[in-house]
N, C-alpha and C positions, 0 to 999 in steps of 0.2 A: 827502459824495461828490457829484460832478456827473456826470450821465449825459446824453449828447447823441446825437441821431439826425439824420442828414442824407441825403436823396436827392441825390447829387451829379451825377446825370445824366452819368456818365462821369468816373471818377477821373483818368484821364490829362488830360482837359480842365481839370478844376478845379485840378490840380497846377500848370498853367501860369498860373493866375489867382491866387487868394488862399487856397488851402487851407492852406499852411504858416503864413501869417500868422494865419489863423483859429485854427489849432491852438495856436500860441504864445500868442495872446491869451486863449483860453478855458481851455486846459489841463484838459480833462475827464479824469476818472478812467477813463471808458469812452466811446469814440466808436463808434457804430454807423452804417455806411454802407450805402446801397442804390443799386441801378442803377450798380454800379461799371463794368460793361461791359469788364472786363479780367480777366486772371489775374495772380497775384502777380509773375510774371516779366516782365510788361509794364511795370512801374513801378519806378523807382529808389527805394531807401529813403532818402528825404530827410528824413523825420520824425525826431523825437528818439528815441534808441535805448532810452529807458526805456519805450517802448511795445512791447508784444508784439502782433503782428498775426496775425489768423486770417482765412482766405479761404474762401468758398464760391462759386466761379464757375460760371456756366452752361456746359453742354456746348456750346451754340451760341456761337461766337466773337463778342465785342463786344455781348453781350446780357445784360440783367438782372444778377444776381449781388449778393452781399453781402460785407461785410468788417467786422471788429471790431478796434478798437485798445484795448488795456487796459494800465493801469499795473501792476495786480496780476494776474498770471496766474490764470485760474480753476482750480478743482479739476478741471474736465473740460469739454471742448468737444464738441459734436456738431452735425452738419449734417442738415437736412431733417426731415420729419415721418415718415419711414420708410414712405412710400407711393410706389411707383415712378412713378406718373403725375404726381406733384407735385414730385419731387426732382431733376429734370434741369435746372432753371433757376436753381439757386443762391439760392433765395428765403428760406431759414430757417437761422439759426444759434442755438444755445442754449449759453450759458455758465453753468455751475453754480458759484456762489460758496458761502461758508460757510452763509449763511442765506437765500438766494433764488436763483432762476433768472432770468437776463436773456436774453430772446429777441429777436433782430433779425429783422425780417420785411419783405419786399417783396411785397406782395399782388398777384396777377395783375390786370391791367387787363381789363375786360370788352370792350374795343375799341369804337370809335365806332359800328360797325354792330351792336353787342351780340352778335356771333357767339360770344363767349366767356362770355356771361352764365351759361349753364347750368353750364359748368365752374367759373366763379367761385363759384356757389352751393355746389357740392360742396366746393371748396377751403375756403370759410368754415366749413362743417360739420366737415370733417376737421381743420382747423387748431384750431378750438375744442376738439375732442376731444383733440388733442395737448396743448394748454395745460392742460386739466383733468387729464390724466394726470400732467403735471409737478407740478401743484399738490397732488396727493396726497402729494408728498414735501416740498415747500417752497413758500413764496409765490412768485408769478411776477410779473415785470415784463416787459411786451413793448412793443416800440416799432418804429416804421418808417413807411413809406409804405403806408397801408392802402387807398389808391385809392378812397376814398369820403368824401363829406361827409355826416356823420351826420344833422344836422338843418338846418332852413332857415336858421338863423343861421350855419351853417358854410360858406356860400357867398354871394357878392354878389347873384346873380340866381336865386333858387330857382325861381320860377315858370317861367322860360324854360328850365330845365334838368331839369324833373321826370322826363322820360323819356330823358335823356341818360346815357351811361355815367359812373359816379361818383356819380350821384344817383338811380338807379332805386329803386323800392320794394324790389326784391329785395336790392340791395346794402346799402341802409340797414337792412333787416331783419337782414342778416348782422351788422352792427355792433351792433344792438340785442340780438342773441343773446349777444354778449360781455358786455354790460351786465347782461342778465338772469341770466347765469351768475356774476355777482358781481365782475366787473372794473370798476374805476373809471377814467373818462376824467380823467386828472390835471389837465389844463388847466381843465376845467369845475369842478374842486374850488375853484378860485380866481377864475375869470372866467366870469360868466354871460351877458355881452353878446356882440353880434355885432361884425363888422368885423375879426376876427382870423383871418388866413389864412396858409397855408404854401406855396401854389402859385399861380402866375399864368401865364397865357398869354404867350408871347413876342410876341404880335401886339397892335397897337392901343394900346400904352402901358398895358396892363392893370396892370402892377405899379406904375407911377407914380400911377395912379388908384385903386390898391388894389381892383381888381375881381378878386377871387381866390376860392380854395377852401381850406378846411382839410382836408387829406388826410393829414397827418403827425401822429402821436400817440404818447403814452406812456400805457399802461394798466397798472394794478396790481391784484393781489389785494386784496380788501377788508381782509383781515387786516394788510396792509402799510401801511394808511393812516396810522397814528400816526407812521410814520417819514418821511412825505412832508413836506418843508419848503416847497417851491415848485415851480411849473411855469412854463415860459416859451417864447415864440416869438421867435427872433432874426430878425425880418422885415427888418432893415436889412442883413443879411449877403447879399452877392451871390455870383455864381459859378455858380449853377444856377438852373433855373426853380422849384426848391423852396428854402426856407430851413431852417436848422436849428431843431430843437425840443429841449427838454430838461427835466430835473427835477433837483432837489437832494434828497438823502435823508440822514437821520441815520445 
């Protein structure tokens, strides 16, 4: 099975670019999207009909939101972490399959002035508690834009960004808490080196120079590791300031 995650930075925009071509070329079993910035009724169903789609849009129009495309319908779908202050922005979807949960997440940005950093820290704690609650029933895979570069090799210029949103000690500690709780960063199971990024600024030719950040991830319960075949970053796929990431599982 191939699972792919992509922050599309506006589904309506990427549908006018290369989304359908990407879907046809990759044919993932499940595609998780973040920052869709729309509701289902805003977009025409142009994708293959063998995909069932699930939507969790933000209450605020044109903001955030997640969607999931699946070839095999899950046993159950649920939205949010069941905490009111977190669940108005369409940031979490959970699909229950026979032997695992797949969680699609778009983690809040701390903002350039760090005005949302305190909230972000609470989000990280509450989201981890939510994941561990699911894990009591079945192993968990979670993916999406986590809005943090975990270690210095996960961004091109760590020293210049140590106090900037996406690389603060607090945000990095939030990611470390996932690891300490037993979740594995799938890409790092196969690739230990730097230079692998999933987001690039639209300014200064950052993408062509590969001056980027790794903000998009797949993490899995440790018990699921034997079923992990590979993890990948599709850094050549354009259409958004993020690129798709994915895993293949047995």
